[in-house]
C-alpha positions as CSV (number, residue, x, y, z in Angstrom):
1,M,-51.9,57.5,180.7
2,A,-52.7,59.2,177.7
3,A,-49.3,60.2,177.2
4,A,-47.7,56.2,177.5
5,K,-50.7,55.4,175.0
6,R,-49.7,58.0,172.1
7,R,-45.7,57.1,172.3
8,N,-47.2,52.9,172.0
9,V,-48.6,54.4,168.6
10,E,-45.4,56.3,167.6
11,E,-43.2,53.2,167.7
12,R,-46.0,51.0,166.3
13,D,-45.1,49.7,162.7
14,F,-47.3,50.8,159.6
15,L,-47.1,49.3,156.3
16,G,-46.8,50.9,153.1
17,F,-49.3,51.3,150.4
18,T,-46.7,50.9,147.7
19,A,-43.3,50.4,147.3
20,L,-42.2,53.3,147.2
21,S,-43.9,54.4,150.1
22,K,-41.2,55.3,153.6
23,C,-44.1,54.6,155.7
24,G,-43.1,52.4,158.8
25,K,-39.2,52.9,158.3
26,K,-37.3,53.5,161.1
27,G,-34.8,56.5,161.3
28,E,-36.5,58.4,157.8
29,P,-38.9,61.2,157.7
30,K,-42.2,60.8,156.7
31,R,-42.7,61.6,153.2
32,K,-43.8,65.2,152.7
33,R,-47.4,65.5,151.1
34,V,-47.8,68.3,148.5
35,N,-50.0,69.7,145.8
36,R,-49.2,69.3,142.5
37,N,-51.5,71.1,141.1
38,K,-50.2,74.3,141.5
39,K,-47.1,75.6,139.2
40,K,-44.4,76.6,142.0
41,N,-44.2,73.2,143.1
42,W,-43.8,71.6,139.5
43,G,-40.1,72.3,139.7
44,R,-39.5,72.2,143.3
45,H,-40.9,68.8,144.3
46,S,-40.1,67.1,141.2
47,D,-37.2,64.9,140.1
48,V,-36.3,66.1,136.2
49,R,-32.6,64.3,136.3
50,D,-33.1,62.1,133.6
51,V,-34.6,65.1,131.9
52,E,-31.7,67.3,132.2
53,E,-29.0,63.8,131.4
54,F,-30.4,63.4,128.4
55,L,-30.3,67.1,127.3
56,D,-27.0,67.4,128.0
57,D,-26.3,64.7,126.1
58,V,-27.9,65.5,123.0
59,R,-25.9,68.8,123.8
60,L,-22.6,67.2,123.7
61,Q,-22.9,65.4,120.3
62,E,-24.2,68.3,118.4
63,R,-21.4,70.3,119.8
64,T,-18.5,67.5,119.3
65,A,-20.4,65.8,116.0
66,G,-22.9,68.5,114.4
67,G,-25.9,66.5,115.1
68,L,-26.9,63.0,117.1
69,L,-25.4,60.5,116.6
70,A,-28.4,58.4,115.8
71,E,-29.3,60.4,112.9
72,K,-26.0,60.4,111.1
73,E,-24.7,58.0,108.6
74,D,-22.5,55.0,108.9
75,E,-20.1,56.6,106.1
76,S,-20.1,59.9,108.4
77,L,-18.9,58.0,111.5
78,F,-17.1,55.3,110.4
79,F,-13.9,54.5,107.4
80,V,-12.5,51.8,106.1
81,D,-8.6,51.3,106.3
82,T,-7.7,50.5,103.4
83,R,-3.9,51.7,103.7
84,K,-1.0,49.3,103.3
85,P,1.6,48.5,106.1
86,E,5.0,49.8,105.4
87,K,7.3,47.5,105.9
88,A,10.2,49.6,107.1
89,V,10.1,53.4,107.8
90,K,13.8,55.6,107.3
91,K,12.9,58.3,109.0
92,K,10.4,59.2,111.6
93,V,8.3,62.3,110.7
94,K,8.0,64.7,113.7
95,H,5.1,65.6,114.2
96,V,4.3,69.5,114.9
97,K,2.2,69.9,117.7
98,P,-0.1,73.5,117.6
99,L,0.6,76.2,120.2
100,K,-1.7,75.9,123.3
101,I,-2.6,79.6,122.8
102,D,-3.9,77.7,119.1
103,L,-5.6,75.4,120.9
104,I,-7.7,77.8,123.6
105,L,-8.7,79.9,121.1
106,Q,-9.9,77.7,118.6
107,L,-14.0,76.3,118.2
108,D,-15.1,73.5,120.2
109,S,-18.5,73.6,119.6
110,K,-19.3,72.3,115.5
111,V,-23.0,74.4,115.7
112,P,-22.9,77.0,113.6
113,A,-23.1,80.8,114.2
114,P,-27.4,81.8,113.9
115,K,-27.5,83.7,110.9
116,D,-28.1,87.5,110.5
117,I,-30.5,88.5,109.2
118,T,-30.3,92.3,109.9
119,S,-26.2,91.9,107.4
120,H,-28.0,90.9,105.0
121,Q,-30.0,93.7,104.6
122,V,-29.2,96.5,101.8
123,P,-30.5,99.6,101.8
124,N,-32.9,100.4,98.0
125,G,-32.2,96.6,97.8
126,R,-34.7,96.4,95.8
127,K,-33.9,99.7,93.7
128,L,-30.4,98.6,93.4
129,K,-31.5,94.9,92.6
130,R,-33.4,96.5,89.5
131,K,-30.9,99.2,87.7
132,R,-28.6,95.9,88.2
133,E,-30.6,93.9,86.1
134,R,-31.2,96.7,83.5
135,E,-27.3,97.4,83.4
136,E,-26.7,94.1,82.5
137,K,-29.3,93.5,80.0
138,L,-28.1,96.8,78.4
139,E,-24.7,95.4,78.8
140,K,-25.5,92.7,76.5
141,R,-26.8,94.9,73.4
142,G,-23.3,96.8,74.0
143,I,-24.7,99.5,76.0
144,L,-22.3,100.3,78.8
145,P,-23.6,103.5,81.1
146,R,-22.0,106.7,81.2
147,P,-19.7,106.5,83.7
148,E,-18.2,103.6,82.8
149,R,-17.6,105.2,79.0
150,L,-16.1,107.9,80.2
151,L,-13.6,106.1,82.1
152,R,-12.3,104.3,79.8
153,A,-12.4,107.7,77.7
154,Q,-10.0,109.1,79.5
155,L,-8.4,105.4,80.3
156,N,-7.9,104.9,76.2
157,K,-6.6,109.0,76.0
158,P,-3.0,109.5,75.0
159,S,-1.2,111.4,77.9
160,S,0.0,114.6,75.9
161,T,1.7,115.9,79.1
162,C,5.1,115.1,80.1
163,K,5.1,114.1,83.6
164,D,8.1,114.9,86.0
165,E,11.1,113.2,86.8
166,A,10.3,111.7,91.0
167,N,12.5,113.5,93.5
168,N,13.8,109.7,94.6
169,N,15.5,109.0,91.0
170,P,19.0,108.7,91.5
171,S,20.1,109.3,88.5
172,R,18.4,112.5,88.7
173,G,20.8,115.8,88.3
174,F,21.3,118.5,90.5
175,Y,21.0,122.0,90.0
176,D,20.2,125.5,91.4
177,I,16.3,126.5,92.8
178,W,17.4,130.3,92.3
179,A,19.3,130.3,89.5
180,E,18.2,132.1,86.4
181,T,18.2,129.0,84.5
182,N,16.0,126.0,85.4
183,P,16.1,122.7,83.0
184,L,12.2,122.5,84.8
185,D,11.4,125.5,83.0
186,S,12.4,123.8,78.6
187,A,9.0,123.2,78.6
188,V,7.8,126.3,79.2
189,E,10.2,127.9,76.9
190,G,9.1,130.2,73.9
191,K,5.3,130.0,75.3
192,D,2.8,132.9,75.1
193,Q,2.7,134.6,79.0
194,W,-0.9,135.2,78.9
195,F,-0.7,130.8,78.4
196,L,1.9,130.4,80.9
197,D,0.0,132.6,83.0
198,Q,-3.8,130.6,82.8
199,T,-1.8,127.7,82.7
200,K,0.8,127.0,85.0
201,K,2.0,127.7,88.2
202,G,4.8,130.0,87.9
203,R,7.6,130.0,90.9
204,V,7.9,131.7,93.5
205,K,10.2,134.7,93.4
206,R,12.2,134.7,96.6
207,P,12.3,138.1,97.5
208,Q,15.4,140.9,97.8
209,R,15.3,140.6,101.7
210,M,15.7,136.9,102.0
211,Q,19.0,137.3,99.9
212,Q,21.0,139.3,103.0
213,K,22.2,137.7,105.4
214,P,21.4,139.4,109.2
215,S,24.9,140.2,109.9
216,P,28.4,140.2,107.7
217,L,30.1,138.5,110.7
218,P,31.5,135.4,110.4
219,A,29.4,132.1,111.9
220,V,32.7,131.2,113.5
221,E,35.1,134.2,114.6
222,V,39.1,133.1,114.3
223,P,40.0,134.1,118.5
224,A,43.7,135.7,119.0
225,P,46.6,134.7,118.7
226,G,47.0,135.7,122.5
227,A,44.4,132.7,123.1
228,S,46.5,129.8,121.9
229,Y,48.2,127.2,123.9
230,N,52.1,128.5,122.9
231,P,51.3,131.3,121.5
232,T,53.9,134.1,121.5
233,Y,55.0,136.4,124.1
234,E,53.7,140.0,122.1
235,S,50.8,138.2,121.2
236,H,50.1,136.9,124.7
237,Q,51.0,140.5,126.2
238,A,48.7,142.1,123.4
239,L,45.3,140.2,124.7
240,L,46.3,140.4,128.6
241,L,46.6,144.5,127.8
242,R,42.6,144.3,126.0
243,A,41.7,141.9,129.5
244,H,43.6,144.4,131.3
245,E,40.8,147.7,129.1
246,V,37.6,145.7,129.5
247,E,38.4,145.4,133.2
248,L,39.0,148.6,134.1
249,K,35.7,149.9,132.7
250,R,33.8,147.6,134.4
251,L,35.9,149.0,137.6
252,K,34.5,152.1,136.9
253,E,31.5,151.7,136.4
254,E,31.3,150.1,139.0
255,E,33.1,153.3,141.4
256,R,30.3,155.8,139.0
257,L,27.1,153.6,140.9
258,E,29.0,153.8,144.1
259,R,30.0,157.5,144.1
260,Q,25.9,158.2,142.4
261,L,24.3,156.3,144.9
262,K,26.6,157.2,148.2
263,F,24.6,158.4,151.0
264,P,25.8,162.0,151.8
265,T,28.5,162.4,154.5
266,K,27.6,164.1,158.0
267,A,29.7,167.9,156.4
268,E,27.5,167.5,153.5
269,A,24.1,166.8,154.4
270,P,21.7,169.2,154.7
271,T,20.7,171.8,156.9
272,E,17.9,174.0,158.0
273,E,19.2,177.4,156.7
274,S,20.1,175.8,152.9
275,K,17.5,174.2,151.9
276,F,14.9,177.4,153.1
277,Q,17.9,179.4,151.1
278,E,17.1,176.8,148.1
279,L,13.0,177.2,148.6
280,C,13.4,181.0,148.0
281,E,16.0,180.9,145.5
282,G,15.3,183.8,142.9
283,L,11.9,184.3,144.3
284,V,13.0,188.6,145.7
285,E,14.6,189.4,142.7
286,E,11.8,188.0,140.5
287,S,9.3,190.4,142.2
288,D,11.7,193.7,142.4
289,H,12.1,192.9,138.0
290,D,8.5,192.3,137.6
291,C,7.6,195.7,139.9
292,S,10.2,198.0,138.4
293,G,9.1,196.3,134.7
294,E,5.7,198.1,135.3
295,E,6.4,201.3,136.2
296,E,9.0,201.2,132.9
297,S,6.2,199.9,131.2
298,E,3.2,202.6,132.4
299,E,5.4,205.5,131.8
300,Q,6.8,204.4,128.1
301,R,2.8,204.2,127.5
302,S,2.3,207.5,129.5
303,V,5.3,209.5,127.3
304,S,4.7,207.7,123.8
305,L,0.8,208.1,123.4
306,P,0.8,212.3,123.3
307,Q,4.3,211.8,120.9
308,R,2.8,210.1,117.9
309,E,1.8,212.6,115.6
310,R,0.2,211.7,111.7
311,K,3.2,212.0,109.3
312,T,2.4,214.3,106.0
313,E,2.7,213.6,102.4
314,R,6.1,215.1,101.8
315,Q,7.4,212.3,104.7
316,R,5.7,209.4,103.5
317,K,7.2,210.3,99.3
318,K,10.8,211.6,101.0
319,E,10.8,207.4,102.3
320,K,8.9,205.5,99.0
321,D,11.8,207.7,97.1
322,A,14.6,206.2,99.7
323,K,13.5,202.8,99.5
324,F,13.4,203.2,95.6
325,L,16.8,204.4,95.8
326,K,18.2,201.3,97.8
327,A,16.7,198.4,95.7
328,R,18.1,200.5,92.7
329,L,21.8,200.5,94.7
330,E,21.7,196.5,95.8
331,A,20.7,195.6,91.8
332,E,23.5,197.4,90.6
333,K,25.7,195.7,93.2
334,T,25.0,193.0,92.4
335,E,24.7,192.7,89.4
336,R,28.8,194.4,89.1
337,L,29.8,191.2,91.5
338,R,28.4,188.8,88.9
339,R,30.8,190.3,86.3
340,Q,33.8,190.6,88.3
341,G,33.0,186.7,88.7
342,L,34.2,186.2,85.6
343,F,37.9,187.4,86.4
344,Q,37.5,184.4,89.6
345,L,37.2,181.6,87.7
346,K,39.8,180.0,88.8
347,S,39.6,180.6,92.4
348,L,36.3,179.1,91.9
349,H,37.3,176.3,90.1
350,S,39.7,175.9,93.2
351,M,36.5,176.3,95.6
352,V,34.6,173.5,93.9
353,K,37.4,171.0,93.9
354,S,38.0,171.4,97.8
355,R,33.8,171.3,97.9
356,Q,33.7,167.9,96.2
357,A,36.2,166.6,98.2
358,E,35.5,167.8,101.7
359,L,31.8,166.0,100.6
360,L,33.9,162.9,99.4
361,R,35.6,162.2,102.3
362,R,32.2,163.0,104.4
363,K,30.2,160.4,101.9
364,K,33.6,157.9,103.1
365,L,33.4,158.7,106.6
366,R,29.7,157.6,106.4
367,E,30.3,154.9,104.7
368,E,32.9,153.3,107.1
369,K,30.3,154.0,110.1
370,R,27.4,152.7,108.6
371,K,29.9,149.2,107.9
372,A,31.1,149.9,111.2
373,Q,27.5,149.9,112.7
374,A,26.2,146.8,110.3
375,L,28.9,144.6,112.7
376,Q,27.5,145.6,115.9
377,P,24.3,143.7,117.3
378,R,21.3,145.6,116.5
379,R,18.8,145.8,119.3
380,L,16.0,143.2,119.1
381,G,14.5,143.2,122.6
382,R,14.2,145.1,125.8
383,L,18.2,143.6,126.9
384,K,21.2,145.1,125.3
385,Y,24.1,142.5,124.4
386,Q,26.4,142.2,126.8
387,E,29.9,141.4,125.2
388,P,31.3,137.9,126.8
389,A,34.3,137.6,128.7
390,I,37.4,136.9,127.0
391,D,39.4,133.6,127.3
392,L,42.8,134.0,128.0
393,L,45.2,132.1,130.2
394,L,47.8,133.7,132.1
395,S,51.3,133.7,132.4
396,N,51.9,131.4,135.1
397,E,49.3,128.8,133.6
398,L,50.8,128.4,129.9
399,T,51.3,124.8,130.0
400,D,54.1,123.7,126.9
401,S,52.3,120.9,126.3
402,L,48.7,120.5,124.4
403,R,47.5,117.6,127.1
404,K,48.1,119.5,130.3
405,L,46.1,122.7,128.5
406,K,42.7,123.6,130.6
407,P,40.0,124.3,129.2
408,E,38.8,128.0,129.4
409,G,35.5,129.3,128.4
410,S,32.5,126.4,126.5
411,V,31.4,126.0,123.5
412,T,27.3,126.1,123.5
413,T,27.8,129.6,125.7
414,D,30.2,130.8,122.4
415,R,27.5,129.9,120.0
416,F,24.4,131.5,121.5
417,K,26.6,134.5,122.0
418,S,27.5,134.4,118.3
419,F,23.7,133.2,117.6
420,Q,23.2,136.9,119.4
421,K,25.8,138.7,117.6
422,R,24.7,138.3,114.3
423,N,21.3,139.3,115.2
424,L,19.5,135.5,114.4
425,I,18.2,135.8,118.0
426,E,17.6,138.1,120.5
427,P,19.6,138.5,124.1
428,R,18.2,137.0,126.3
429,E,18.7,136.4,130.4
430,R,18.0,133.2,132.3
431,A,14.5,133.4,134.1
432,K,14.2,134.1,137.5
433,F,12.8,131.8,139.8
434,K,10.6,133.4,142.7
435,R,8.7,131.7,145.3
436,R,5.6,132.9,146.1
437,L,4.5,130.7,148.7
438,K,6.8,130.1,152.1
439,V,8.4,126.8,152.5
440,K,7.5,124.8,155.3
441,Y,9.8,122.1,156.5
442,V,7.8,119.0,158.9
443,E,10.0,116.6,160.3
444,K,8.2,112.9,160.3
445,R,6.9,110.9,162.4
446,A,9.6,107.5,161.9
447,F,12.4,110.1,162.3
448,R,11.2,112.2,164.7
449,E,10.6,108.8,166.8
450,V,14.8,107.8,166.1
451,T,15.6,111.6,167.0
452,L,14.1,111.6,170.0
């Protein structure tokens, strides 16, 4: 009974107190009552759409017109068109439109940027301002500051020094910078040496070692006549003989190394008896010799010690006289030989001439040896210079046409070897790459699926 009464009350319509009241309308929720005294409910339950629309309109006018349209004058908004209509247009001028990127980068607002106050602030601005005002007052009276006076004096001073000619002048002449006479030295000719040392920067003297080449060999050596594409029989055979000798020398060196490193055969292998004999070599003889030597020294000591006697005065006098006599005889002999040398001038002259000829021959040999050593490459590094292989064609490879010729050797290798031979760079070898870690091969899963 009570539930039926409550349903009838809810279905009954009520009149609202105001026109905006939603009470009594079916299908609409009941107006929510909010306490507007609290600040948190102001923006949440207040209708401010009209205020926002007004502010958006104001911002749009400021952005497009630079201010409110109501506050602007009519002259800034409208203008009177006083142009006369043209009767006939001869040619329509094509209007050049700006690029799209330029339109995007243009400012779409006429509101000026805010003024940066800090950008106009200058450190010590007041002090600099007072200094500037003081200089202006002095300048009106004809008094310039000291830096300005020094600068004007420097500009008005006549130039006494001669200016050097520019390096990029096409009409400038060429000269040898290491020659004895230099046209640039004409300005300092006849000057005092002390004055030149104190005021001029002298030219660096080229050292003597830089005047000499590291090797007298030519940069490009002319190959042998037998290396031509169409050589004569004699020149080609001579080149083949030279290559044959080089190959024989290399084979002999390989055989020598194999012979030295060859393991001995069974017949040549050492036995136990030979090893023992080699270890005992000379031990028994040395012991016997040492024993006999000790016995002899003991016997001599026992015999010589008691036979030693003191010399008498007469014996010493005889020895002294004999010594003086020997010295006098040697002096007389030397003097006699010197007198006899006067009769041997011709033979002595011939001996001197032969000696000088021998010395001259030795000098020429040394000079030739020195020149031959100068042509050889020096030891500049840990490796020795190795002569490159001789480039030649065999008898069956010779052709009668330059088109059928097969190239021999390499230009790059030839130039590299030439640098080494002329002592410009040290002999080098290609670096050997040694892998530290072992390479691991892994078969990919996709490939393994296909192979299976």
